[in-house]
Biopython code that builds the backbone (N, CA, C, O; Angstrom):
import numpy as np
from Bio.PDB.StructureBuilder import StructureBuilder

atoms = [
    (1, "MET", "N", (78.719, 97.475, 43.208)),
    (1, "MET", "CA", (79.315, 96.394, 42.448)),
    (1, "MET", "C", (79.594, 96.894, 41.037)),
    (1, "MET", "O", (78.708, 97.437, 40.377)),
    (2, "ALA", "N", (80.809, 96.710, 40.587)),
    (2, "ALA", "CA", (81.198, 97.185, 39.266)),
    (2, "ALA", "C", (80.676, 96.241, 38.189)),
    (2, "ALA", "O", (80.464, 95.051, 38.425)),
    (3, "THR", "N", (80.480, 96.790, 37.035)),
    (3, "THR", "CA", (80.013, 95.961, 35.938)),
    (3, "THR", "C", (81.202, 95.532, 35.107)),
    (3, "THR", "O", (82.187, 96.261, 34.991)),
    (4, "ALA", "N", (81.110, 94.363, 34.537)),
    (4, "ALA", "CA", (82.177, 93.833, 33.698)),
    (4, "ALA", "C", (82.077, 94.460, 32.313)),
    (4, "ALA", "O", (81.063, 95.061, 31.957)),
    (5, "ALA", "N", (83.132, 94.310, 31.555)),
    (5, "ALA", "CA", (83.130, 94.827, 30.191)),
    (5, "ALA", "C", (82.046, 94.117, 29.391)),
    (5, "ALA", "O", (81.866, 92.911, 29.558)),
    (6, "PRO", "N", (81.307, 94.833, 28.515)),
    (6, "PRO", "CA", (80.197, 94.213, 27.800)),
    (6, "PRO", "C", (80.627, 93.060, 26.896)),
    (6, "PRO", "O", (79.874, 92.100, 26.733)),
    (7, "ASP", "N", (81.819, 93.132, 26.307)),
    (7, "ASP", "CA", (82.244, 92.063, 25.409)),
    (7, "ASP", "C", (82.884, 90.899, 26.167)),
    (7, "ASP", "O", (83.147, 89.854, 25.571)),
    (8, "ARG", "N", (83.136, 91.055, 27.452)),
    (8, "ARG", "CA", (83.723, 90.000, 28.277)),
    (8, "ARG", "C", (82.975, 89.953, 29.606)),
    (8, "ARG", "O", (83.460, 90.492, 30.600)),
    (9, "PRO", "N", (81.802, 89.316, 29.640)),
    (9, "PRO", "CA", (80.975, 89.354, 30.837)),
    (9, "PRO", "C", (81.543, 88.577, 32.017)),
    (9, "PRO", "O", (81.069, 88.757, 33.139)),
    (10, "ASP", "N", (82.542, 87.719, 31.808)),
    (10, "ASP", "CA", (83.040, 86.889, 32.893)),
    (10, "ASP", "C", (84.279, 87.470, 33.576)),
    (10, "ASP", "O", (84.981, 86.738, 34.273)),
    (11, "THR", "N", (84.567, 88.751, 33.400)),
    (11, "THR", "CA", (85.778, 89.326, 33.969)),
    (11, "THR", "C", (85.676, 89.581, 35.462)),
    (11, "THR", "O", (86.709, 89.660, 36.128)),
    (12, "GLY", "N", (84.509, 89.710, 36.004)),
    (12, "GLY", "CA", (84.345, 89.867, 37.444)),
    (12, "GLY", "C", (84.523, 91.308, 37.903)),
    (12, "GLY", "O", (84.543, 92.246, 37.105)),
    (13, "ASP", "N", (84.652, 91.449, 39.225)),
    (13, "ASP", "CA", (84.719, 92.771, 39.835)),
    (13, "ASP", "C", (86.137, 93.311, 39.971)),
    (13, "ASP", "O", (86.309, 94.449, 40.408)),
    (14, "ASP", "N", (87.149, 92.541, 39.615)),
    (14, "ASP", "CA", (88.514, 92.993, 39.839)),
    (14, "ASP", "C", (89.088, 93.788, 38.665)),
    (14, "ASP", "O", (90.224, 94.257, 38.741)),
    (15, "LEU", "N", (88.336, 93.945, 37.600)),
    (15, "LEU", "CA", (88.794, 94.695, 36.437)),
    (15, "LEU", "C", (87.834, 95.834, 36.126)),
    (15, "LEU", "O", (86.645, 95.766, 36.437)),
    (16, "GLN", "N", (88.360, 96.865, 35.518)),
    (16, "GLN", "CA", (87.521, 97.969, 35.060)),
    (16, "GLN", "C", (87.912, 98.298, 33.617)),
    (16, "GLN", "O", (89.016, 97.978, 33.179)),
    (17, "THR", "N", (87.013, 98.927, 32.899)),
    (17, "THR", "CA", (87.256, 99.273, 31.510)),
    (17, "THR", "C", (87.830, 100.682, 31.425)),
    (17, "THR", "O", (87.271, 101.630, 31.975)),
    (18, "LYS", "N", (88.957, 100.800, 30.725)),
    (18, "LYS", "CA", (89.565, 102.119, 30.508)),
    (18, "LYS", "C", (88.847, 102.816, 29.363)),
    (18, "LYS", "O", (87.958, 102.238, 28.736)),
    (19, "ALA", "N", (89.236, 104.069, 29.088)),
    (19, "ALA", "CA", (88.597, 104.861, 28.033)),
    (19, "ALA", "C", (88.735, 104.200, 26.667)),
    (19, "ALA", "O", (87.811, 104.286, 25.857)),
    (20, "GLY", "N", (89.847, 103.548, 26.386)),
    (20, "GLY", "CA", (90.062, 102.916, 25.084)),
    (20, "GLY", "C", (89.415, 101.547, 24.972)),
    (20, "GLY", "O", (89.587, 100.871, 23.958)),
    (21, "GLY", "N", (88.680, 101.125, 25.982)),
    (21, "GLY", "CA", (88.017, 99.820, 25.935)),
    (21, "GLY", "C", (88.877, 98.700, 26.500)),
    (21, "GLY", "O", (88.447, 97.547, 26.530)),
    (22, "GLU", "N", (90.092, 99.023, 26.951)),
    (22, "GLU", "CA", (90.969, 98.012, 27.527)),
    (22, "GLU", "C", (90.543, 97.713, 28.961)),
    (22, "GLU", "O", (89.960, 98.553, 29.645)),
    (23, "LEU", "N", (90.847, 96.504, 29.389)),
    (23, "LEU", "CA", (90.569, 96.129, 30.766)),
    (23, "LEU", "C", (91.811, 96.377, 31.602)),
    (23, "LEU", "O", (92.924, 96.086, 31.164)),
    (24, "ALA", "N", (91.631, 96.908, 32.795)),
    (24, "ALA", "CA", (92.744, 97.191, 33.694)),
    (24, "ALA", "C", (92.319, 96.868, 35.119)),
    (24, "ALA", "O", (91.134, 96.941, 35.444)),
    (25, "PRO", "N", (93.281, 96.508, 35.978)),
    (25, "PRO", "CA", (92.926, 96.245, 37.377)),
    (25, "PRO", "C", (92.453, 97.516, 38.072)),
    (25, "PRO", "O", (92.883, 98.619, 37.733)),
    (26, "LYS", "N", (91.563, 97.351, 39.048)),
    (26, "LYS", "CA", (91.036, 98.496, 39.790)),
    (26, "LYS", "C", (92.082, 99.078, 40.725)),
    (26, "LYS", "O", (92.088, 100.285, 40.967)),
    (27, "LYS", "N", (92.966, 98.240, 41.254)),
    (27, "LYS", "CA", (93.981, 98.693, 42.198)),
    (27, "LYS", "C", (95.363, 98.517, 41.574)),
    (27, "LYS", "O", (95.586, 97.634, 40.747)),
    (28, "ALA", "N", (96.271, 99.373, 41.990)),
    (28, "ALA", "CA", (97.659, 99.229, 41.570)),
    (28, "ALA", "C", (98.269, 98.025, 42.283)),
    (28, "ALA", "O", (97.808, 97.632, 43.354)),
    (29, "SER", "N", (99.296, 97.449, 41.691)),
    (29, "SER", "CA", (99.916, 96.260, 42.276)),
    (29, "SER", "C", (100.492, 96.549, 43.662)),
    (29, "SER", "O", (100.484, 95.671, 44.525)),
    (30, "ARG", "N", (100.988, 97.757, 43.886)),
    (30, "ARG", "CA", (101.513, 98.118, 45.210)),
    (30, "ARG", "C", (100.406, 98.099, 46.266)),
    (30, "ARG", "O", (100.631, 97.656, 47.393)),
    (31, "GLN", "N", (99.216, 98.577, 45.906)),
    (31, "GLN", "CA", (98.091, 98.560, 46.847)),
    (31, "GLN", "C", (97.692, 97.132, 47.177)),
    (31, "GLN", "O", (97.397, 96.816, 48.330)),
    (32, "ILE", "N", (97.681, 96.277, 46.179)),
    (32, "ILE", "CA", (97.331, 94.866, 46.398)),
    (32, "ILE", "C", (98.362, 94.216, 47.305)),
    (32, "ILE", "O", (98.002, 93.506, 48.244)),
    (33, "LEU", "N", (99.654, 94.455, 47.033)),
    (33, "LEU", "CA", (100.715, 93.894, 47.856)),
    (33, "LEU", "C", (100.601, 94.380, 49.296)),
    (33, "LEU", "O", (100.724, 93.583, 50.226)),
    (34, "GLN", "N", (100.370, 95.664, 49.490)),
    (34, "GLN", "CA", (100.243, 96.219, 50.836)),
    (34, "GLN", "C", (99.068, 95.582, 51.581)),
    (34, "GLN", "O", (99.178, 95.264, 52.764)),
    (35, "HIS", "N", (97.957, 95.401, 50.892)),
    (35, "HIS", "CA", (96.786, 94.773, 51.497)),
    (35, "HIS", "C", (97.099, 93.341, 51.917)),
    (35, "HIS", "O", (96.723, 92.922, 53.011)),
    (36, "GLU", "N", (97.781, 92.591, 51.061)),
    (36, "GLU", "CA", (98.123, 91.200, 51.379)),
    (36, "GLU", "C", (99.089, 91.128, 52.551)),
    (36, "GLU", "O", (98.965, 90.241, 53.396)),
    (37, "ILE", "N", (100.049, 92.046, 52.618)),
    (37, "ILE", "CA", (100.987, 92.076, 53.746)),
    (37, "ILE", "C", (100.244, 92.352, 55.043)),
    (37, "ILE", "O", (100.515, 91.715, 56.062)),
    (38, "GLU", "N", (99.306, 93.299, 55.015)),
    (38, "GLU", "CA", (98.520, 93.614, 56.211)),
    (38, "GLU", "C", (97.695, 92.415, 56.663)),
    (38, "GLU", "O", (97.609, 92.138, 57.859)),
    (39, "GLU", "N", (97.093, 91.708, 55.723)),
    (39, "GLU", "CA", (96.316, 90.511, 56.072)),
    (39, "GLU", "C", (97.215, 89.433, 56.667)),
    (39, "GLU", "O", (96.829, 88.756, 57.621)),
    (40, "GLY", "N", (98.411, 89.272, 56.109)),
    (40, "GLY", "CA", (99.357, 88.288, 56.630)),
    (40, "GLY", "C", (99.795, 88.614, 58.045)),
    (40, "GLY", "O", (99.866, 87.728, 58.897)),
    (41, "LEU", "N", (100.089, 89.884, 58.298)),
    (41, "LEU", "CA", (100.484, 90.296, 59.640)),
    (41, "LEU", "C", (99.342, 90.107, 60.634)),
    (41, "LEU", "O", (99.570, 89.729, 61.783)),
    (42, "PHE", "N", (98.127, 90.368, 60.194)),
    (42, "PHE", "CA", (96.966, 90.150, 61.051)),
    (42, "PHE", "C", (96.835, 88.660, 61.386)),
    (42, "PHE", "O", (96.532, 88.305, 62.525)),
    (43, "ALA", "N", (97.062, 87.789, 60.397)),
    (43, "ALA", "CA", (96.958, 86.345, 60.620)),
    (43, "ALA", "C", (98.040, 85.866, 61.582)),
    (43, "ALA", "O", (97.789, 84.977, 62.397)),
    (44, "ILE", "N", (99.241, 86.443, 61.500)),
    (44, "ILE", "CA", (100.323, 86.055, 62.402)),
    (44, "ILE", "C", (99.986, 86.448, 63.840)),
    (44, "ILE", "O", (100.357, 85.739, 64.775)),
    (45, "ASP", "N", (99.299, 87.550, 64.024)),
    (45, "ASP", "CA", (98.968, 88.034, 65.360)),
    (45, "ASP", "C", (97.745, 87.360, 65.974)),
    (45, "ASP", "O", (97.362, 87.681, 67.099)),
    (46, "ARG", "N", (97.127, 86.425, 65.242)),
    (46, "ARG", "CA", (95.972, 85.732, 65.804)),
    (46, "ARG", "C", (96.378, 84.890, 67.006)),
    (46, "ARG", "O", (97.530, 84.463, 67.094)),
    (47, "PRO", "N", (95.467, 84.645, 67.921)),
    (47, "PRO", "CA", (95.790, 83.785, 69.066)),
    (47, "PRO", "C", (96.112, 82.359, 68.603)),
    (47, "PRO", "O", (95.594, 81.887, 67.592)),
    (48, "VAL", "N", (96.972, 81.695, 69.360)),
    (48, "VAL", "CA", (97.425, 80.353, 69.003)),
    (48, "VAL", "C", (96.243, 79.387, 68.901)),
    (48, "VAL", "O", (96.210, 78.551, 67.998)),
    (49, "ILE", "N", (95.281, 79.489, 69.804)),
    (49, "ILE", "CA", (94.133, 78.575, 69.771)),
    (49, "ILE", "C", (93.333, 78.758, 68.483)),
    (49, "ILE", "O", (92.818, 77.786, 67.930)),
    (50, "GLY", "N", (93.228, 79.997, 68.004)),
    (50, "GLY", "CA", (92.519, 80.245, 66.751)),
    (50, "GLY", "C", (93.235, 79.616, 65.571)),
    (50, "GLY", "O", (92.597, 79.035, 64.692)),
    (51, "LEU", "N", (94.559, 79.728, 65.544)),
    (51, "LEU", "CA", (95.340, 79.101, 64.474)),
    (51, "LEU", "C", (95.228, 77.582, 64.533)),
    (51, "LEU", "O", (95.115, 76.919, 63.502)),
    (52, "PHE", "N", (95.259, 77.035, 65.752)),
    (52, "PHE", "CA", (95.141, 75.591, 65.912)),
    (52, "PHE", "C", (93.794, 75.088, 65.405)),
    (52, "PHE", "O", (93.729, 74.108, 64.664)),
    (53, "ILE", "N", (92.730, 75.758, 65.804)),
    (53, "ILE", "CA", (91.388, 75.344, 65.378)),
    (53, "ILE", "C", (91.239, 75.485, 63.864)),
    (53, "ILE", "O", (90.631, 74.630, 63.220)),
    (54, "SER", "N", (91.783, 76.547, 63.299)),
    (54, "SER", "CA", (91.722, 76.747, 61.851)),
    (54, "SER", "C", (92.466, 75.631, 61.112)),
    (54, "SER", "O", (91.966, 75.087, 60.127)),
    (55, "GLY", "N", (93.665, 75.299, 61.598)),
    (55, "GLY", "CA", (94.436, 74.222, 60.981)),
    (55, "GLY", "C", (93.753, 72.877, 61.117)),
    (55, "GLY", "O", (93.732, 72.087, 60.174)),
    (56, "LEU", "N", (93.195, 72.615, 62.290)),
    (56, "LEU", "CA", (92.483, 71.359, 62.516)),
    (56, "LEU", "C", (91.274, 71.248, 61.590)),
    (56, "LEU", "O", (91.021, 70.193, 61.008)),
    (57, "SER", "N", (90.544, 72.330, 61.462)),
    (57, "SER", "CA", (89.372, 72.353, 60.588)),
    (57, "SER", "C", (89.770, 72.094, 59.130)),
    (57, "SER", "O", (89.117, 71.319, 58.431)),
    (58, "ALA", "N", (90.834, 72.740, 58.683)),
    (58, "ALA", "CA", (91.290, 72.543, 57.306)),
    (58, "ALA", "C", (91.728, 71.095, 57.081)),
    (58, "ALA", "O", (91.428, 70.505, 56.042)),
    (59, "GLY", "N", (92.430, 70.533, 58.048)),
    (59, "GLY", "CA", (92.871, 69.142, 57.926)),
    (59, "GLY", "C", (91.709, 68.171, 57.879)),
    (59, "GLY", "O", (91.703, 67.235, 57.079)),
    (60, "LEU", "N", (90.721, 68.393, 58.740)),
    (60, "LEU", "CA", (89.541, 67.525, 58.731)),
    (60, "LEU", "C", (88.778, 67.648, 57.419)),
    (60, "LEU", "O", (88.285, 66.653, 56.887)),
    (61, "ASP", "N", (88.684, 68.858, 56.902)),
    (61, "ASP", "CA", (87.992, 69.093, 55.633)),
    (61, "ASP", "C", (88.667, 68.302, 54.508)),
    (61, "ASP", "O", (87.995, 67.623, 53.732)),
    (62, "LEU", "N", (89.984, 68.394, 54.425)),
    (62, "LEU", "CA", (90.707, 67.655, 53.388)),
    (62, "LEU", "C", (90.589, 66.148, 53.580)),
    (62, "LEU", "O", (90.341, 65.409, 52.627)),
    (63, "GLY", "N", (90.768, 65.705, 54.809)),
    (63, "GLY", "CA", (90.707, 64.274, 55.076)),
    (63, "GLY", "C", (89.352, 63.668, 54.769)),
    (63, "GLY", "O", (89.266, 62.618, 54.131)),
    (64, "PHE", "N", (88.299, 64.320, 55.219)),
    (64, "PHE", "CA", (86.963, 63.779, 54.988)),
    (64, "PHE", "C", (86.551, 63.873, 53.521)),
    (64, "PHE", "O", (85.801, 63.026, 53.037)),
    (65, "SER", "N", (87.031, 64.890, 52.811)),
    (65, "SER", "CA", (86.681, 64.971, 51.391)),
    (65, "SER", "C", (87.322, 63.817, 50.617)),
    (65, "SER", "O", (86.687, 63.233, 49.739)),
    (66, "LEU", "N", (88.574, 63.487, 50.937)),
    (66, "LEU", "CA", (89.212, 62.340, 50.288)),
    (66, "LEU", "C", (88.501, 61.039, 50.654)),
    (66, "LEU", "O", (88.297, 60.175, 49.802)),
    (67, "PHE", "N", (88.130, 60.909, 51.918)),
    (67, "PHE", "CA", (87.410, 59.730, 52.386)),
    (67, "PHE", "C", (86.072, 59.587, 51.661)),
    (67, "PHE", "O", (85.706, 58.486, 51.249)),
    (68, "LEU", "N", (85.347, 60.684, 51.504)),
    (68, "LEU", "CA", (84.059, 60.661, 50.825)),
    (68, "LEU", "C", (84.216, 60.309, 49.340)),
    (68, "LEU", "O", (83.392, 59.585, 48.782)),
    (69, "MET", "N", (85.276, 60.824, 48.701)),
    (69, "MET", "CA", (85.519, 60.468, 47.297)),
    (69, "MET", "C", (85.809, 58.977, 47.161)),
    (69, "MET", "O", (85.338, 58.336, 46.222)),
    (70, "ALA", "N", (86.585, 58.420, 48.096)),
    (70, "ALA", "CA", (86.893, 56.989, 48.056)),
    (70, "ALA", "C", (85.631, 56.148, 48.247)),
    (70, "ALA", "O", (85.452, 55.132, 47.576)),
    (71, "ILE", "N", (84.765, 56.571, 49.155)),
    (71, "ILE", "CA", (83.499, 55.853, 49.372)),
    (71, "ILE", "C", (82.633, 55.914, 48.120)),
    (71, "ILE", "O", (82.035, 54.912, 47.728)),
    (72, "MET", "N", (82.564, 57.086, 47.490)),
    (72, "MET", "CA", (81.766, 57.243, 46.270)),
    (72, "MET", "C", (82.298, 56.330, 45.169)),
    (72, "MET", "O", (81.520, 55.663, 44.487)),
    (73, "LEU", "N", (83.618, 56.297, 44.993)),
    (73, "LEU", "CA", (84.199, 55.424, 43.968)),
    (73, "LEU", "C", (83.899, 53.957, 44.255)),
    (73, "LEU", "O", (83.541, 53.206, 43.348)),
    (74, "THR", "N", (84.043, 53.551, 45.508)),
    (74, "THR", "CA", (83.825, 52.156, 45.879)),
    (74, "THR", "C", (82.385, 51.728, 45.642)),
    (74, "THR", "O", (82.145, 50.640, 45.118)),
    (75, "HIS", "N", (81.438, 52.552, 46.011)),
    (75, "HIS", "CA", (80.033, 52.167, 45.904)),
    (75, "HIS", "C", (79.454, 52.374, 44.504)),
    (75, "HIS", "O", (78.525, 51.664, 44.118)),
    (76, "ALA", "N", (79.973, 53.314, 43.750)),
    (76, "ALA", "CA", (79.373, 53.612, 42.448)),
    (76, "ALA", "C", (80.015, 52.837, 41.305)),
    (76, "ALA", "O", (79.389, 52.648, 40.262)),
    (77, "GLU", "N", (81.246, 52.387, 41.483)),
    (77, "GLU", "CA", (81.911, 51.653, 40.399)),
    (77, "GLU", "C", (81.178, 50.352, 40.114)),
    (77, "GLU", "O", (80.857, 49.592, 41.028)),
    (78, "GLY", "N", (80.925, 50.111, 38.865)),
    (78, "GLY", "CA", (80.199, 48.919, 38.457)),
    (78, "GLY", "C", (78.689, 49.108, 38.479)),
    (78, "GLY", "O", (77.969, 48.364, 37.814)),
    (79, "GLN", "N", (78.200, 50.077, 39.223)),
    (79, "GLN", "CA", (76.772, 50.350, 39.307)),
    (79, "GLN", "C", (76.346, 51.436, 38.325)),
    (79, "GLN", "O", (75.232, 51.414, 37.801)),
    (80, "LEU", "N", (77.244, 52.380, 38.087)),
    (80, "LEU", "CA", (76.963, 53.500, 37.192)),
    (80, "LEU", "C", (78.019, 53.543, 36.095)),
    (80, "LEU", "O", (79.125, 53.035, 36.280)),
    (81, "PRO", "N", (77.690, 54.138, 34.967)),
    (81, "PRO", "CA", (78.711, 54.275, 33.906)),
    (81, "PRO", "C", (79.905, 55.099, 34.403)),
    (81, "PRO", "O", (79.758, 55.983, 35.246)),
    (82, "LYS", "N", (81.091, 54.789, 33.861)),
    (82, "LYS", "CA", (82.320, 55.439, 34.312)),
    (82, "LYS", "C", (82.260, 56.971, 34.223)),
    (82, "LYS", "O", (82.705, 57.634, 35.160)),
    (83, "PRO", "N", (81.726, 57.572, 33.130)),
    (83, "PRO", "CA", (81.669, 59.043, 33.103)),
    (83, "PRO", "C", (80.809, 59.632, 34.226)),
    (83, "PRO", "O", (81.111, 60.710, 34.737)),
    (84, "VAL", "N", (79.746, 58.934, 34.606)),
    (84, "VAL", "CA", (78.880, 59.414, 35.689)),
    (84, "VAL", "C", (79.637, 59.356, 37.016)),
    (84, "VAL", "O", (79.549, 60.283, 37.821)),
    (85, "VAL", "N", (80.376, 58.277, 37.245)),
    (85, "VAL", "CA", (81.159, 58.136, 38.470)),
    (85, "VAL", "C", (82.211, 59.242, 38.540)),
    (85, "VAL", "O", (82.394, 59.859, 39.589)),
    (86, "GLU", "N", (82.902, 59.495, 37.427)),
    (86, "GLU", "CA", (83.914, 60.555, 37.398)),
    (86, "GLU", "C", (83.289, 61.922, 37.662)),
    (86, "GLU", "O", (83.880, 62.757, 38.347)),
    (87, "LEU", "N", (82.100, 62.147, 37.121)),
    (87, "LEU", "CA", (81.411, 63.409, 37.356)),
    (87, "LEU", "C", (81.037, 63.565, 38.833)),
    (87, "LEU", "O", (81.225, 64.634, 39.413)),
    (88, "LEU", "N", (80.517, 62.517, 39.426)),
    (88, "LEU", "CA", (80.140, 62.579, 40.840)),
    (88, "LEU", "C", (81.350, 62.850, 41.728)),
    (88, "LEU", "O", (81.280, 63.655, 42.657)),
    (89, "VAL", "N", (82.458, 62.173, 41.436)),
    (89, "VAL", "CA", (83.669, 62.374, 42.234)),
    (89, "VAL", "C", (84.199, 63.789, 42.044)),
    (89, "VAL", "O", (84.643, 64.416, 43.005)),
    (90, "SER", "N", (84.156, 64.298, 40.815)),
    (90, "SER", "CA", (84.643, 65.667, 40.591)),
    (90, "SER", "C", (83.740, 66.687, 41.276)),
    (90, "SER", "O", (84.219, 67.722, 41.740)),
    (91, "LEU", "N", (82.446, 66.409, 41.346)),
    (91, "LEU", "CA", (81.543, 67.301, 42.069)),
    (91, "LEU", "C", (81.839, 67.290, 43.569)),
    (91, "LEU", "O", (81.755, 68.322, 44.235)),
    (92, "LEU", "N", (82.183, 66.125, 44.084)),
    (92, "LEU", "CA", (82.561, 66.053, 45.496)),
    (92, "LEU", "C", (83.862, 66.811, 45.738)),
    (92, "LEU", "O", (84.043, 67.451, 46.774)),
    (93, "LYS", "N", (84.756, 66.726, 44.770)),
    (93, "LYS", "CA", (86.069, 67.341, 44.928)),
    (93, "LYS", "C", (86.016, 68.853, 44.785)),
    (93, "LYS", "O", (86.636, 69.570, 45.570)),
    (94, "TYR", "N", (85.288, 69.344, 43.798)),
    (94, "TYR", "CA", (85.296, 70.768, 43.487)),
    (94, "TYR", "C", (83.957, 71.459, 43.703)),
    (94, "TYR", "O", (83.851, 72.659, 43.448)),
    (95, "GLY", "N", (82.957, 70.767, 44.152)),
    (95, "GLY", "CA", (81.618, 71.349, 44.273)),
    (95, "GLY", "C", (81.514, 72.463, 45.276)),
    (95, "GLY", "O", (80.659, 73.337, 45.131)),
    (96, "HIS", "N", (82.366, 72.466, 46.303)),
    (96, "HIS", "CA", (82.269, 73.502, 47.319)),
    (96, "HIS", "C", (83.062, 74.743, 46.951)),
    (96, "HIS", "O", (82.897, 75.779, 47.595)),
    (97, "ALA", "N", (83.912, 74.675, 45.943)),
    (97, "ALA", "CA", (84.769, 75.821, 45.580)),
    (97, "ALA", "C", (84.088, 76.676, 44.538)),
    (97, "ALA", "O", (84.273, 76.459, 43.341)),
    (98, "ARG", "N", (83.296, 77.654, 44.980)),
    (98, "ARG", "CA", (82.612, 78.569, 44.076)),
    (98, "ARG", "C", (83.233, 79.933, 44.195)),
    (98, "ARG", "O", (83.653, 80.326, 45.283)),
    (99, "PRO", "N", (83.304, 80.673, 43.097)),
    (99, "PRO", "CA", (83.800, 82.051, 43.196)),
    (99, "PRO", "C", (82.919, 82.865, 44.123)),
    (99, "PRO", "O", (81.732, 82.580, 44.283)),
    (100, "GLU", "N", (83.514, 83.884, 44.735)),
    (100, "GLU", "CA", (82.759, 84.722, 45.663)),
    (100, "GLU", "C", (81.551, 85.333, 44.992)),
    (100, "GLU", "O", (81.618, 85.759, 43.839)),
    (101, "GLY", "N", (80.455, 85.374, 45.709)),
    (101, "GLY", "CA", (79.261, 86.008, 45.202)),
    (101, "GLY", "C", (78.354, 85.097, 44.383)),
    (101, "GLY", "O", (77.242, 85.498, 44.040)),
    (102, "GLN", "N", (78.796, 83.878, 44.059)),
    (102, "GLN", "CA", (77.960, 82.980, 43.282)),
    (102, "GLN", "C", (77.315, 81.961, 44.207)),
    (102, "GLN", "O", (77.921, 81.500, 45.174)),
    (103, "THR", "N", (76.090, 81.627, 43.890)),
    (103, "THR", "CA", (75.366, 80.629, 44.665)),
    (103, "THR", "C", (74.993, 79.482, 43.755)),
    (103, "THR", "O", (75.048, 79.595, 42.531)),
    (104, "ALA", "N", (74.615, 78.381, 44.367)),
    (104, "ALA", "CA", (74.258, 77.194, 43.590)),
    (104, "ALA", "C", (72.968, 77.370, 42.848)),
    (104, "ALA", "O", (72.530, 76.458, 42.146)),
]
sb = StructureBuilder()
sb.init_structure("model")
sb.init_model(0)
sb.init_chain("A")
sb.init_seg("    ")
for serial, (resi, resn, name, xyz) in enumerate(atoms, 1):
    if name == "N":
        sb.init_residue(resn, " ", resi, " ")
    sb.init_atom(name, np.array(xyz, "f"), 0.0, 1.0, " ", f" {name:<3s}", serial, name[0])
structure = sb.get_structure()
């Protein structure tokens, strides 16, 4: 695991420090593009049932998250202060989206 620049600890693993102290990407843009094209072609070649299940799962995830946010708003409004309700709803909305490698 690469270390981030000392003056910018939040840069992550996708950057490296050059000799002059500048930050630069670890891979050239052509390498990144080639990797993304290969991943896309691999996804296209997946079996139809796998794509269907993946799409169904994504749809259910989105649908139930919206449903859960609506339930939270309905039950918490009037019971808790508005900033607390907004915080709870935002946690429901974005709580599962963590950068890779980070845990709760």
